[in-house]
DOVOGU-522675 format. One record per residue (C-alpha): residue in three letters; x, y, z; residue number from 1. Coordinates in pm, 1 decimal. Layout:
# residues N
NODE, r, u, v, w, k
NODE, ALA, X, Y, Z, NUM
...
END
This chain:
# residues 406
NODE, r, u, v, w, k
NODE, MET, -14205.9, 10404.7, 12659.3, 1
NODE, SER, -14022.0, 10341.0, 12985.6, 2
NODE, ASP, -13738.4, 10567.1, 13098.9, 3
NODE, GLU, -13499.9, 10274.0, 13056.3, 4
NODE, ASN, -13602.3, 10218.9, 12695.0, 5
NODE, ALA, -13586.9, 10592.4, 12622.2, 6
NODE, GLU, -13232.3, 10613.6, 12753.8, 7
NODE, ALA, -13130.1, 10334.2, 12516.9, 8
NODE, LEU, -13209.9, 10563.6, 12223.7, 9
NODE, PRO, -12956.2, 10822.0, 12099.3, 10
NODE, LEU, -12970.1, 11142.8, 12302.0, 11
NODE, VAL, -13060.9, 11445.3, 12087.9, 12
NODE, THR, -12961.3, 11792.4, 12208.1, 13
NODE, ILE, -13157.6, 12095.0, 12086.7, 14
NODE, VAL, -13017.6, 12444.9, 12148.5, 15
NODE, THR, -13229.0, 12760.2, 12123.8, 16
NODE, PRO, -13043.5, 13094.6, 12118.1, 17
NODE, SER, -13265.4, 13378.6, 12235.1, 18
NODE, PHE, -13274.9, 13753.3, 12281.7, 19
NODE, ASN, -13598.1, 13945.5, 12343.8, 20
NODE, GLN, -13819.9, 13699.5, 12157.8, 21
NODE, GLY, -14065.5, 13652.7, 12443.0, 22
NODE, ARG, -14368.4, 13674.9, 12217.3, 23
NODE, PHE, -14254.4, 13373.3, 12013.6, 24
NODE, ILE, -14045.2, 13159.8, 12245.9, 25
NODE, ARG, -14331.2, 12970.4, 12409.0, 26
NODE, GLU, -14433.2, 12832.3, 12069.5, 27
NODE, THR, -14070.6, 12740.7, 11999.7, 28
NODE, ILE, -14033.3, 12559.5, 12332.5, 29
NODE, GLU, -14361.0, 12372.7, 12291.4, 30
NODE, SER, -14256.3, 12255.7, 11944.5, 31
NODE, VAL, -13949.5, 12092.4, 12101.9, 32
NODE, LEU, -14101.9, 11952.0, 12420.1, 33
NODE, THR, -14401.3, 11797.9, 12241.5, 34
NODE, GLN, -14187.6, 11595.4, 11999.5, 35
NODE, ASP, -14271.6, 11225.0, 12003.0, 36
NODE, TYR, -13905.2, 11132.5, 12054.9, 37
NODE, PRO, -13844.0, 11049.6, 12423.8, 38
NODE, ASN, -13473.4, 11122.4, 12471.3, 39
NODE, ILE, -13417.0, 11496.2, 12420.3, 40
NODE, GLU, -13187.7, 11736.5, 12603.1, 41
NODE, TYR, -13310.5, 12094.1, 12553.7, 42
NODE, ILE, -13091.7, 12398.6, 12625.4, 43
NODE, VAL, -13214.9, 12759.0, 12594.4, 44
NODE, VAL, -12927.9, 13010.2, 12582.8, 45
NODE, ASP, -13060.2, 13361.2, 12641.5, 46
NODE, ALA, -12860.8, 13684.5, 12611.5, 47
NODE, ALA, -13009.6, 13841.3, 12929.4, 48
NODE, SER, -13333.7, 13942.9, 12757.8, 49
NODE, THR, -13521.1, 14241.4, 12898.6, 50
NODE, ASP, -13867.6, 14127.5, 12788.8, 51
NODE, GLU, -14082.5, 13838.5, 12916.3, 52
NODE, THR, -13846.7, 13568.2, 12785.3, 53
NODE, ALA, -13708.2, 13465.0, 13126.1, 54
NODE, ALA, -14054.3, 13437.1, 13280.8, 55
NODE, VAL, -14178.1, 13221.8, 12993.6, 56
NODE, VAL, -13876.9, 12989.7, 12997.6, 57
NODE, ARG, -13877.4, 12947.1, 13376.1, 58
NODE, GLY, -14230.5, 12816.5, 13345.2, 59
NODE, TYR, -14071.2, 12504.1, 13194.4, 60
NODE, ALA, -13828.2, 12447.9, 13483.0, 61
NODE, GLY, -13723.2, 12085.8, 13508.5, 62
NODE, ARG, -13790.1, 12019.2, 13140.7, 63
NODE, LEU, -13501.5, 12219.5, 12994.7, 64
NODE, THR, -13175.1, 12390.5, 13085.9, 65
NODE, PHE, -13191.9, 12771.4, 13093.3, 66
NODE, ILE, -12882.7, 12991.6, 13064.6, 67
NODE, SER, -12934.0, 13368.5, 13077.7, 68
NODE, GLU, -12628.8, 13592.8, 13054.1, 69
NODE, PRO, -12486.0, 13851.0, 12813.5, 70
NODE, ASP, -12321.8, 13699.6, 12507.3, 71
NODE, ARG, -12145.1, 13803.7, 12186.8, 72
NODE, GLY, -12434.0, 13727.9, 11953.7, 73
NODE, GLN, -12635.0, 13440.6, 11810.3, 74
NODE, SER, -12339.8, 13226.8, 11700.0, 75
NODE, HIS, -12176.6, 13260.1, 12042.7, 76
NODE, ALA, -12500.3, 13150.6, 12209.7, 77
NODE, ILE, -12531.4, 12845.1, 11983.4, 78
NODE, ASN, -12167.2, 12753.6, 12041.6, 79
NODE, LYS, -12218.4, 12775.7, 12418.6, 80
NODE, GLY, -12513.2, 12542.4, 12392.5, 81
NODE, PHE, -12330.0, 12293.4, 12172.5, 82
NODE, ALA, -12033.4, 12296.4, 12412.1, 83
NODE, ARG, -12268.6, 12175.6, 12688.0, 84
NODE, ALA, -12450.2, 11925.9, 12466.2, 85
NODE, ARG, -12440.3, 11561.8, 12574.0, 86
NODE, GLY, -12628.4, 11430.7, 12271.5, 87
NODE, SER, -12475.3, 11238.4, 11982.5, 88
NODE, ILE, -12715.7, 11427.3, 11753.5, 89
NODE, VAL, -12755.9, 11805.6, 11783.9, 90
NODE, ALA, -12952.7, 12089.2, 11626.9, 91
NODE, TRP, -13037.4, 12449.0, 11694.8, 92
NODE, LEU, -13377.4, 12613.4, 11667.5, 93
NODE, ASN, -13407.0, 12991.1, 11678.6, 94
NODE, SER, -13647.7, 13139.0, 11931.3, 95
NODE, ASP, -13895.7, 13259.4, 11668.2, 96
NODE, ASP, -13904.4, 12935.8, 11465.5, 97
NODE, VAL, -14062.5, 12594.7, 11528.2, 98
NODE, PHE, -14010.7, 12225.2, 11477.8, 99
NODE, LEU, -14291.0, 12026.6, 11320.2, 100
NODE, PRO, -14423.4, 11705.8, 11483.0, 101
NODE, GLY, -14199.0, 11405.8, 11425.7, 102
NODE, ALA, -13892.8, 11608.0, 11324.6, 103
NODE, VAL, -13655.7, 11461.6, 11583.3, 104
NODE, SER, -13770.8, 11103.2, 11524.5, 105
NODE, ALA, -13720.2, 11143.8, 11149.2, 106
NODE, ALA, -13366.3, 11274.7, 11200.7, 107
NODE, VAL, -13267.5, 10995.2, 11439.8, 108
NODE, LYS, -13407.4, 10728.1, 11207.2, 109
NODE, ALA, -13209.8, 10872.3, 10914.2, 110
NODE, PHE, -12882.6, 10876.6, 11108.4, 111
NODE, GLN, -12937.4, 10517.7, 11220.5, 112
NODE, GLU, -13008.9, 10400.9, 10865.1, 113
NODE, HIS, -12720.9, 10598.1, 10708.9, 114
NODE, PRO, -12416.6, 10578.2, 10939.5, 115
NODE, GLN, -12192.5, 10751.8, 10684.6, 116
NODE, VAL, -12406.8, 11069.1, 10687.2, 117
NODE, GLY, -12300.3, 11371.1, 10894.1, 118
NODE, VAL, -12599.2, 11601.3, 10833.3, 119
NODE, VAL, -12968.0, 11545.2, 10759.2, 120
NODE, TYR, -13226.8, 11800.7, 10650.8, 121
NODE, GLY, -13586.5, 11793.2, 10535.4, 122
NODE, GLU, -13881.5, 11985.2, 10402.0, 123
NODE, GLY, -14031.5, 12285.8, 10578.7, 124
NODE, TYR, -14256.0, 12587.7, 10561.3, 125
NODE, GLN, -14232.1, 12963.5, 10564.0, 126
NODE, ILE, -14482.0, 13094.8, 10819.5, 127
NODE, ALA, -14620.7, 13440.8, 10892.4, 128
NODE, GLU, -14571.6, 13636.1, 11213.4, 129
NODE, ASP, -14892.5, 13484.8, 11353.7, 130
NODE, GLY, -14781.9, 13131.3, 11266.3, 131
NODE, THR, -15002.7, 13071.6, 10963.3, 132
NODE, ILE, -14836.5, 12886.4, 10676.0, 133
NODE, ILE, -14734.0, 13104.7, 10381.7, 134
NODE, GLN, -14590.7, 12829.9, 10162.8, 135
NODE, ARG, -14357.9, 12533.5, 10146.6, 136
NODE, PHE, -13997.2, 12652.3, 10160.0, 137
NODE, PRO, -13948.5, 12655.9, 9781.6, 138
NODE, PHE, -13574.7, 12595.4, 9750.8, 139
NODE, THR, -13531.5, 12259.9, 9926.1, 140
NODE, GLN, -13386.0, 11997.0, 9693.7, 141
NODE, HIS, -13163.6, 11689.1, 9672.6, 142
NODE, PHE, -12818.5, 11741.0, 9818.2, 143
NODE, ASP, -12594.5, 11915.5, 9564.8, 144
NODE, ARG, -12259.4, 11998.6, 9723.9, 145
NODE, TRP, -12143.5, 12223.8, 9437.6, 146
NODE, LYS, -12462.4, 12427.5, 9443.4, 147
NODE, LEU, -12450.6, 12466.3, 9822.6, 148
NODE, ILE, -12093.3, 12594.2, 9823.0, 149
NODE, TYR, -12097.6, 12804.4, 9506.9, 150
NODE, ALA, -12450.9, 12923.0, 9453.8, 151
NODE, SER, -12735.7, 12873.0, 9697.6, 152
NODE, ASP, -12823.7, 12806.5, 10060.0, 153
NODE, TYR, -13115.7, 12586.4, 9960.5, 154
NODE, ILE, -13123.0, 12398.6, 10293.8, 155
NODE, LEU, -13378.1, 12523.4, 10547.9, 156
NODE, GLN, -13184.6, 12557.3, 10874.8, 157
NODE, GLN, -13492.6, 12481.5, 11085.3, 158
NODE, THR, -13484.5, 12123.8, 10948.8, 159
NODE, VAL, -13111.6, 12054.1, 10995.2, 160
NODE, PHE, -12969.4, 11799.3, 11241.4, 161
NODE, PHE, -12597.9, 11725.7, 11286.0, 162
NODE, ARG, -12407.4, 11423.2, 11399.7, 163
NODE, LYS, -12210.5, 11566.9, 11693.9, 164
NODE, THR, -11887.1, 11399.4, 11583.0, 165
NODE, ALA, -11914.1, 11574.2, 11245.3, 166
NODE, LEU, -11972.5, 11911.5, 11407.4, 167
NODE, ASP, -11679.2, 11859.9, 11643.7, 168
NODE, ALA, -11457.9, 11772.1, 11345.7, 169
NODE, VAL, -11513.2, 12106.3, 11168.8, 170
NODE, GLY, -11526.4, 12333.3, 11473.9, 171
NODE, PRO, -11778.2, 12586.5, 11608.9, 172
NODE, LEU, -11992.5, 12837.2, 11422.8, 173
NODE, ARG, -11807.0, 13150.8, 11316.7, 174
NODE, GLU, -11891.6, 13425.5, 11562.8, 175
NODE, ASP, -11788.5, 13702.9, 11323.8, 176
NODE, LEU, -12084.6, 13616.5, 11098.9, 177
NODE, HIS, -12430.2, 13748.8, 11183.5, 178
NODE, TYR, -12646.4, 13646.9, 10885.1, 179
NODE, VAL, -12490.0, 13345.1, 10713.3, 180
NODE, MET, -12325.1, 13143.8, 10990.4, 181
NODE, ASP, -12566.3, 12858.6, 10911.9, 182
NODE, TRP, -12464.8, 12854.2, 10543.9, 183
NODE, GLU, -12095.1, 12870.8, 10634.9, 184
NODE, ILE, -12105.5, 12579.1, 10879.7, 185
NODE, LEU, -12292.7, 12372.3, 10620.0, 186
NODE, ASN, -12020.6, 12450.9, 10365.5, 187
NODE, ARG, -11749.9, 12338.4, 10606.8, 188
NODE, LEU, -11937.1, 12018.5, 10678.0, 189
NODE, ALA, -12009.4, 11954.7, 10309.1, 190
NODE, LEU, -11638.4, 11944.7, 10227.8, 191
NODE, ARG, -11593.5, 11647.2, 10460.0, 192
NODE, PHE, -11925.8, 11470.6, 10513.3, 193
NODE, ASP, -12226.9, 11337.4, 10327.0, 194
NODE, PHE, -12569.4, 11497.4, 10369.8, 195
NODE, LYS, -12907.1, 11326.3, 10344.4, 196
NODE, GLN, -13228.8, 11496.8, 10232.7, 197
NODE, LEU, -13543.5, 11362.5, 10400.6, 198
NODE, PRO, -13897.5, 11383.1, 10259.4, 199
NODE, ASP, -14042.3, 11472.9, 10601.0, 200
NODE, PHE, -14168.2, 11823.3, 10685.2, 201
NODE, MET, -13953.6, 11905.3, 10987.5, 202
NODE, GLY, -13951.9, 12279.2, 11064.0, 203
NODE, SER, -14082.6, 12626.5, 10987.5, 204
NODE, LEU, -13909.3, 12961.5, 10933.9, 205
NODE, ARG, -14101.6, 13264.2, 11059.5, 206
NODE, GLU, -14102.9, 13563.6, 10823.3, 207
NODE, TYR, -14172.0, 13915.6, 10946.4, 208
NODE, GLY, -14029.9, 14262.2, 10898.8, 209
NODE, THR, -13773.9, 14263.0, 11179.2, 210
NODE, ALA, -13673.1, 13897.8, 11140.8, 211
NODE, LYS, -13296.7, 13884.8, 11107.8, 212
NODE, THR, -13296.8, 13684.6, 10783.7, 213
NODE, PHE, -13514.0, 13941.7, 10608.4, 214
NODE, ALA, -13370.7, 14264.1, 10751.5, 215
NODE, GLY, -13002.3, 14230.4, 10662.3, 216
NODE, GLY, -13007.4, 14422.7, 10334.5, 217
NODE, ALA, -12675.1, 14522.9, 10183.4, 218
NODE, VAL, -12485.1, 14423.3, 10498.9, 219
NODE, ARG, -12604.6, 14065.1, 10455.3, 220
NODE, ALA, -12513.3, 14070.3, 10084.8, 221
NODE, ARG, -12157.8, 14182.2, 10164.9, 222
NODE, GLU, -12129.5, 13916.3, 10434.0, 223
NODE, ILE, -12234.1, 13651.2, 10180.4, 224
NODE, ALA, -11963.0, 13766.3, 9938.4, 225
NODE, ALA, -11692.3, 13759.0, 10204.9, 226
NODE, MET, -11806.6, 13422.9, 10343.7, 227
NODE, LEU, -11813.8, 13249.0, 10004.7, 228
NODE, LYS, -11478.7, 13380.6, 9879.0, 229
NODE, PRO, -11256.5, 13126.0, 10062.4, 230
NODE, TYR, -11468.5, 12843.1, 9918.8, 231
NODE, THR, -11508.4, 12970.6, 9561.6, 232
NODE, GLY, -11194.4, 13179.7, 9511.1, 233
NODE, THR, -11386.2, 13489.4, 9398.0, 234
NODE, LEU, -11598.2, 13770.5, 9541.1, 235
NODE, PHE, -11835.9, 13733.9, 9246.7, 236
NODE, SER, -11949.9, 13375.9, 9293.4, 237
NODE, PRO, -12294.8, 13277.7, 9163.8, 238
NODE, GLY, -12420.3, 13286.5, 9522.5, 239
NODE, TYR, -12318.7, 13647.9, 9574.0, 240
NODE, LEU, -12464.3, 13755.2, 9240.0, 241
NODE, ILE, -12795.7, 13581.8, 9313.9, 242
NODE, TYR, -12840.9, 13707.4, 9670.7, 243
NODE, GLY, -12656.9, 14036.2, 9628.3, 244
NODE, PHE, -12834.7, 14167.2, 9321.5, 245
NODE, SER, -13173.2, 14050.2, 9449.1, 246
NODE, THR, -13102.8, 14263.2, 9756.2, 247
NODE, TYR, -12980.2, 14561.1, 9555.1, 248
NODE, GLU, -13294.2, 14548.8, 9342.8, 249
NODE, ARG, -13512.7, 14580.9, 9654.4, 250
NODE, LEU, -13295.6, 14859.1, 9797.0, 251
NODE, ALA, -13303.4, 15052.5, 9468.5, 252
NODE, ALA, -13681.9, 15021.3, 9445.2, 253
NODE, ALA, -13721.7, 15155.3, 9799.6, 254
NODE, TRP, -13483.3, 15443.2, 9724.2, 255
NODE, PHE, -13672.4, 15548.9, 9409.4, 256
NODE, GLU, -14000.6, 15545.3, 9601.2, 257
NODE, ARG, -13860.6, 15813.4, 9832.9, 258
NODE, TRP, -13800.2, 16057.7, 9547.2, 259
NODE, PRO, -14029.3, 16363.0, 9552.1, 260
NODE, ALA, -14353.2, 16351.6, 9353.6, 261
NODE, TRP, -14224.8, 16576.7, 9074.6, 262
NODE, LEU, -13940.4, 16329.3, 9007.8, 263
NODE, GLN, -14150.8, 16013.3, 9007.8, 264
NODE, ALA, -14165.1, 15989.2, 8625.8, 265
NODE, PRO, -13785.0, 15961.2, 8584.9, 266
NODE, ALA, -13774.1, 15753.0, 8903.6, 267
NODE, ARG, -14007.0, 15495.1, 8748.7, 268
NODE, LEU, -13791.2, 15480.8, 8436.3, 269
NODE, LEU, -13472.2, 15437.4, 8637.8, 270
NODE, ARG, -13640.8, 15176.1, 8853.1, 271
NODE, ARG, -13738.2, 14974.3, 8544.8, 272
NODE, ILE, -13381.5, 14997.5, 8413.6, 273
NODE, SER, -13227.9, 14894.9, 8747.1, 274
NODE, THR, -13477.4, 14611.3, 8789.7, 275
NODE, LYS, -13406.3, 14479.1, 8440.3, 276
NODE, PHE, -13031.8, 14496.6, 8501.8, 277
NODE, CYS, -13053.6, 14320.5, 8839.1, 278
NODE, HIS, -13282.9, 14053.3, 8694.0, 279
NODE, SER, -13039.5, 13990.3, 8408.8, 280
NODE, VAL, -12749.4, 13948.1, 8653.3, 281
NODE, VAL, -12949.2, 13715.3, 8878.7, 282
NODE, ASN, -13073.4, 13505.3, 8585.2, 283
NODE, TYR, -12719.9, 13477.9, 8447.1, 284
NODE, ALA, -12589.6, 13373.3, 8788.7, 285
NODE, MET, -12862.2, 13112.8, 8831.0, 286
NODE, ARG, -12784.7, 12960.6, 8490.8, 287
NODE, ARG, -12415.5, 12966.3, 8571.4, 288
NODE, GLY, -12482.2, 12857.5, 8927.8, 289
NODE, GLN, -12607.5, 12510.8, 8851.5, 290
NODE, ALA, -12809.3, 12319.3, 8598.0, 291
NODE, TRP, -12875.5, 12002.8, 8797.6, 292
NODE, TYR, -13235.3, 12085.8, 8873.3, 293
NODE, ARG, -13454.5, 12001.0, 9170.9, 294
NODE, ASP, -13657.1, 11754.0, 8962.4, 295
NODE, GLY, -13340.3, 11554.1, 8883.4, 296
NODE, TRP, -13291.9, 11668.3, 8523.0, 297
NODE, MET, -12954.0, 11806.2, 8421.9, 298
NODE, ALA, -12858.6, 12040.8, 8140.5, 299
NODE, PRO, -12602.5, 11922.0, 7883.4, 300
NODE, LYS, -12330.4, 12036.0, 8125.7, 301
NODE, VAL, -12324.2, 12053.4, 8505.7, 302
NODE, HIS, -12069.8, 12075.2, 8784.7, 303
NODE, VAL, -12068.8, 11833.1, 9076.6, 304
NODE, MET, -11851.7, 11842.2, 9389.1, 305
NODE, LEU, -11768.2, 11543.1, 9608.0, 306
NODE, SER, -11641.8, 11548.2, 9964.5, 307
NODE, ARG, -11264.9, 11557.4, 10013.7, 308
NODE, GLY, -11079.5, 11252.5, 9893.9, 309
NODE, THR, -10958.6, 11038.1, 9605.9, 310
NODE, GLY, -11055.9, 10696.5, 9475.1, 311
NODE, GLU, -11338.8, 10535.5, 9282.9, 312
NODE, ALA, -11660.3, 10732.3, 9228.7, 313
NODE, VAL, -11986.7, 10634.0, 9065.1, 314
NODE, LEU, -12237.9, 10833.1, 8860.7, 315
NODE, ARG, -12594.6, 10700.7, 8841.5, 316
NODE, GLY, -12868.5, 10827.5, 8616.1, 317
NODE, ARG, -13132.7, 10749.8, 8358.9, 318
NODE, VAL, -13174.2, 10830.6, 7990.8, 319
NODE, PRO, -13547.8, 10836.2, 7905.9, 320
NODE, GLY, -13632.9, 10615.4, 7611.4, 321
NODE, ASN, -13928.0, 10817.5, 7485.1, 322
NODE, ILE, -13740.1, 11129.7, 7370.0, 323
NODE, ALA, -13597.8, 11136.4, 7017.7, 324
NODE, GLY, -13223.6, 11192.2, 6992.4, 325
NODE, LEU, -13132.1, 11072.0, 7340.4, 326
NODE, GLU, -13078.0, 10716.1, 7217.8, 327
NODE, ARG, -12731.4, 10832.2, 7104.8, 328
NODE, GLN, -12637.1, 10988.2, 7439.1, 329
NODE, GLN, -12271.7, 11002.4, 7541.6, 330
NODE, VAL, -12160.3, 11108.9, 7889.8, 331
NODE, THR, -11816.8, 11256.4, 7963.4, 332
NODE, VAL, -11669.9, 11326.7, 8308.1, 333
NODE, ARG, -11380.4, 11571.8, 8345.0, 334
NODE, HIS, -11163.9, 11660.4, 8644.2, 335
NODE, HIS, -10935.0, 11964.9, 8618.7, 336
NODE, GLY, -11015.1, 11969.8, 8246.4, 337
NODE, ARG, -10891.3, 11613.6, 8194.8, 338
NODE, THR, -11130.9, 11345.3, 8074.0, 339
NODE, ILE, -11149.6, 11067.7, 8334.3, 340
NODE, ALA, -11452.7, 10882.2, 8197.0, 341
NODE, ARG, -11655.9, 10864.1, 7877.6, 342
NODE, ALA, -11929.9, 10620.3, 7781.3, 343
NODE, ASP, -12208.4, 10572.0, 7528.5, 344
NODE, ILE, -12530.9, 10538.3, 7725.4, 345
NODE, GLN, -12834.6, 10341.9, 7611.5, 346
NODE, PRO, -13186.7, 10446.4, 7717.4, 347
NODE, GLY, -13269.8, 10330.5, 8069.5, 348
NODE, ASP, -13089.0, 10334.1, 8402.5, 349
NODE, PHE, -12710.5, 10346.8, 8387.6, 350
NODE, GLU, -12405.7, 10351.8, 8611.5, 351
NODE, LEU, -12065.5, 10498.4, 8522.7, 352
NODE, ARG, -11762.4, 10433.2, 8743.5, 353
NODE, PHE, -11434.3, 10623.4, 8732.6, 354
NODE, THR, -11127.6, 10700.5, 8943.4, 355
NODE, ILE, -11039.7, 11043.5, 9083.1, 356
NODE, ALA, -10674.9, 11111.1, 9162.6, 357
NODE, GLY, -10511.1, 11415.8, 9318.4, 358
NODE, ASP, -10490.0, 11572.3, 9663.1, 359
NODE, PRO, -10699.7, 11373.7, 9914.3, 360
NODE, ASN, -10748.0, 11690.9, 10120.8, 361
NODE, VAL, -10928.3, 11870.2, 9836.6, 362
NODE, ALA, -11295.8, 11831.3, 9745.8, 363
NODE, PRO, -11290.4, 11741.6, 9373.3, 364
NODE, VAL, -11510.8, 11935.5, 9130.7, 365
NODE, LEU, -11625.9, 11738.0, 8826.7, 366
NODE, ALA, -11766.4, 11865.3, 8497.2, 367
NODE, ILE, -12027.4, 11626.2, 8359.1, 368
NODE, GLU, -12125.7, 11669.0, 7994.6, 369
NODE, ALA, -12391.3, 11497.5, 7784.7, 370
NODE, SER, -12361.1, 11496.6, 7406.4, 371
NODE, GLN, -12734.5, 11524.3, 7333.0, 372
NODE, GLY, -12995.2, 11764.8, 7463.5, 373
NODE, PHE, -13352.9, 11867.0, 7404.2, 374
NODE, VAL, -13604.9, 12132.8, 7506.4, 375
NODE, PHE, -13924.3, 12000.1, 7667.2, 376
NODE, SER, -14146.8, 12257.5, 7500.6, 377
NODE, LYS, -14029.9, 12134.2, 7158.8, 378
NODE, VAL, -14112.0, 11767.5, 7218.4, 379
NODE, ASN, -14448.5, 11800.1, 7396.0, 380
NODE, ASP, -14704.9, 12057.6, 7502.1, 381
NODE, SER, -14499.3, 12168.8, 7802.7, 382
NODE, THR, -14407.2, 12533.1, 7865.3, 383
NODE, ASP, -14074.4, 12415.6, 8009.9, 384
NODE, LYS, -13801.4, 12584.3, 7803.9, 385
NODE, ARG, -13503.0, 12434.5, 7983.5, 386
NODE, ARG, -13245.1, 12255.7, 7769.5, 387
NODE, LEU, -13203.5, 11912.6, 7928.6, 388
NODE, SER, -13007.9, 11594.1, 7864.3, 389
NODE, LEU, -13072.8, 11317.6, 8117.2, 390
NODE, LEU, -13189.4, 11241.5, 8471.4, 391
NODE, LEU, -12894.3, 11254.2, 8709.5, 392
NODE, HIS, -12966.3, 11049.3, 9023.0, 393
NODE, SER, -12637.4, 11078.0, 9212.1, 394
NODE, VAL, -12261.7, 11123.3, 9191.5, 395
NODE, GLU, -12081.3, 10987.3, 9495.9, 396
NODE, TRP, -11782.4, 10797.9, 9623.4, 397
NODE, ALA, -11810.3, 10424.9, 9563.6, 398
NODE, ARG, -11695.2, 10356.9, 9920.3, 399
NODE, PRO, -11728.5, 10556.0, 10246.1, 400
NODE, THR, -11445.7, 10791.4, 10339.3, 401
NODE, GLU, -11323.2, 10567.7, 10622.2, 402
NODE, GLU, -11281.6, 10268.7, 10387.8, 403
NODE, ARG, -11108.7, 10473.7, 10116.4, 404
NODE, ASN, -10860.8, 10617.8, 10365.9, 405
NODE, ALA, -10790.8, 10287.1, 10541.3, 406
END
């Protein structure tokens, strides 16, 4: 492609924050510079590393912008990079992670096809310290605003791209956060913009003992609780219970292992008790957290959150016709406890429209209830013991925000 044709494409800015990651940063840089998309601005923001980082990065002079100076942490470095960004689409990639081939092209294509979308994300992998694939990142799913804000950071940051106008609208990353600044900025964006999940594998998260994501322990759990409170109104949101008690279980297990040999018998008993308790809390939080599952099925009751606004919304789904009892399905939608829609649904695809009133500056939370449910394991040979009701495809505003606010 000629330089002239490349410049006609949207400019994409990638920012890599770095500090003493010299052993990984070459792989990170190569994963950006070998993308098949021809119009990329790449900025590496280093915190005056004392290892080989500077030497590695300077080997790519002319192909990227290199800033090396003391900073106030990872969020500050990313914010500095975004402040310099000229692209209409931006992303950050940590200096121990990698993009997968075609990631940038997939993001640009999605933004072009969906002009109302502010954020796109895709599939990805967890990789070992040496770069070998451990597994697909197991939590990626369809965009569920309620689940993101209340319960789970299921979006792999290494696959996320932002429309720059959306990022500018919500402000920079919070520099007081050290572990969950990515989750927090996604929450801010989710209140105002639509997200789009892509089927493409776009990035990989590197897992190793000193990796920041995996070394936070109780400090990270407390940061999650404090970060989620303004969004959920409580310190004990499903998200804190899930991440916090999973962390406390690991910390308790490590503590019991340090007991002297003559106390190992009671230590094992206490460990089993603590593990059972933590598991019960986590399982309760996950059930409470959300029951709109990754495969599209919903339980007889779920919560759904839309972006800020009022107006007409539409629920789309499907009632399977081959499951006894579902032929009498009734769907009810409630907002602030008030019924705003109710309909008898026949087997097959359906669409239910309703109007949401209230404060246009608040993101409405809806309770969706189905009158009939079933358990898979009781209707076929499946081991799936979930209680389900119907396939929920989407719940969204009938018109884009700009049209509703016109």
